[in-house]
N, C-alpha and C positions, 0 to 999 in steps of 0.2 A: 106382686113382686115386680119391682122395677129393675130394668137393665140399663146400666150406664155404659155408653160407648166411649172407649178411650180414643182420644184424639191423637192420631199419628202425625208427627211433625217431621217433614223432610228437611234436607239441607237448603239453606237459602243461597241465592246467587253469590252473595258476598262471601259466604263460607266456602263455596266451591272455588271461587276466585282465589281465596287465600291459600287453599290447598294446592291449586295449580301453580301459583307463584312460588310456593315453597318447593314443589317438585322441580320447577324450572331452575331455582337457585341451587338445589342439590346437584342437578345434572350439570349446570354451568360450573359449579365448584369442582366436580370430578374431571370435566374436560380441561379446565384450567390447570388442575393439578397434573394431568397427563401431559399437557403442553410444557409445563415447567420442567417435568422430569425429562422429556425428550430434548428440550433445549440444553439442559445440563449435560446430557449425554453427548450432544453435539459439541459443547464447549470442551468437555474432557477429550473428545476425539481430536479437536484442533490443538489442544494443549500438548498432545503427543508430538505434533509437528514442532512446536516450540522447544520441547525437551530434546528431541533428536537433533534439531538444528543447533541448539546451544551446546550439546554434547559434542557434535562434530567439530564445531569451531574451537571448542576447548581442546580437543585432541590435536587439531591442526596447530594451534598456538604452541602446544607443548612439544610435539614431535615433528612438526613441519611435514606432516603426511596426512592422508585421508584414511580414516579407519576402514578396515576391510581391504583397502588398496595399499596399505602400508607395506612396502617391500622389506622393511627392517623390523617387522613386528616380532619376530622370534628373538631379537637381540635387545629388546626393550627392558628386560629384567622382570617381566610380568611373572607373578606367582600363580600357577594354574591349579595347584593342589590335585584334586581328583577330577578336575574338569577335562574337557576334550582338548586335543592338541591344538596349538596355535599354528596357523598357516599364514605365511607372508603373502601379500598381494602383489599385483603386477607393477605397481608404482607408476601407472600411466595417468593418474589424476581422475580416474573414474571408477565407480564401484560396480563391477560386473555381476551378473547373475540375476538381473531383474526377472521377477516371476517366481523365484523361490520363496516359499513361505517360512521355511526354517522351523517347522513344528514337529518333525519326526521324532520317534522315540530316541533314536541316536542321531542327533543333529549333524548335518553335514559339516565337515571341517574345511573343505576346499573352496566352497563357494564364497566369493567376496562379500556378498550380501549377508550371509550368515556370520562370517568372520567379523563384519563391521559391528554387529551386536556384541560379539565377544571382546574385540579390541576395546570398545568403549567401556565395557564392564570391568575388564582387567585394569584399565586406567582410572577407574573410579568415576566415570562420567555418566554411567547409565545403570539403573537398577535391573535386577533380573538374574536369570541363570544361564550360563553357557552361551551357546550360539542361538538359542531359541529367540524368535521374534517376540516383541511385545504385542499385546492385543488391545483392540479398541472396544468401547462399550457396546458396539453393535455386533460383536462376535467374530470379526475378522482380525487379521494381523496388521502390524505396522512395520515397515522396513525402511532402511536407508539404502538407496540404490540409484543407478543411472537409468532413467525410464526409457531412453531411446534404445532400440527401435520399437519397443513394445507400444509406445504411444506416438502416433504420427505427428511430426512437426515439433516434438519436444526435444530441444537440443541441450538442456541443462545437464551438466556432468553429474550432479547429485541432486536428489530430491527425496522427500519423505513421501512414501506411498502407502495408501490404505487399501487393503484387500476386502472385497465384498462390502463396501460401504453403501447403505441405502441411498437411493436417488435424492430423497428429500434432504437428508443430512448433508450429502455432497453439495447439493445446490445451495444450502444455507451457508456452508463454509465458503464456497466460491463467491457467492454474492457479498458476503461480509468482508472477505479478505482479498478478493481478486476482482475479476470483471463479470462474474456470473455466467460465463460461457465455458462449456466443457472442452471446446476445441481451440481456445485462444488463451493468452495470458499465462500466468505462472502456475495455475492449477488446471489440470486437464484429465479427461477420462480416456480409457483405452478403447478407442473406436467410436466414431461419431454416431453410428447407428444405434449403439447400445449405451450411449453416454447419458449422464444424468440430465443434461440440458435437453436432449431429444425427448426423454421421458417426461420432463416437467412441462413440455409444450403439447402433450396429448398423445405421444407415440407410446407403443407398448415397449417395455413393461410399465406398469402403473407407477405413479410417483414415489411411493414408499417401498417399492420392491428393491431388490439388490441392483445397484448401479453397474457400470462397467466393472469388469473384473478388477481393475486397478484404477484408483483415482490418486494422482500424484501432484504435489506442490513443490516447486523448486526451492532450494535453500537460498 
C-alpha cells in the first residue's frame, strides 16, 4: 500500500503583494472619502456666512436698517402668526447680544442677536423658525452679531459667528478666505490662547477638537 503525500502550496510573494496593494487601495479610498465628506462640511459651514451676509444686505437695502438692530421692526408690517413677539432693536448700527446661541425651547425675544434671525425670516431673507439660530454641519450654531468685545481687537459692527467650530475647520476657512491667522484679519477666534491658530501650531487642544468658543468673520 502506497501513501501519496499531498503537496501543500503557500502564497507566493506576488500574491501577497497583490493582497497588500488591494488593502492599501481600500484604506486609501476610505480615507479619501472621509476627507471629501469633511471638506464638504467645511464648505457648507462657510456657505452659512454667505447666506447670512447676503440676507443682511438684502434687509438693509429694503429697510435701511440692520436686522436685529432695526428700531422700526415692529412697524414693518411683518406677519408673525403663532411666532414669538417682534422686538425692535436699538438702532445704533450694531447687533448686540454676542454670545447668545438662541436655541432655548422658548427663544429669547429681546436679544438683538436672536431678533436678527427673526427679522430676516419675517422679511423672507432667511429660512428657519422664529428666533432660533441656524446650525452648522459640525453641531454648533451660526449667528449674526457684533463680536466686540467678545473677540479682542475685532471692531466690525456686524459679523457671522460660528459657535463650537472645530479647529481644523476654522483654520481651513480662515486660510481659504482670509489670512490664516485667528488673531488678525476679517476672521478671528475668541481668545488667542484657545484659538484655532494656536491649536494648529501644536498647542492644546488638538487640531480637530473644538476651537475657540466663537469664530467670527466680519461682513
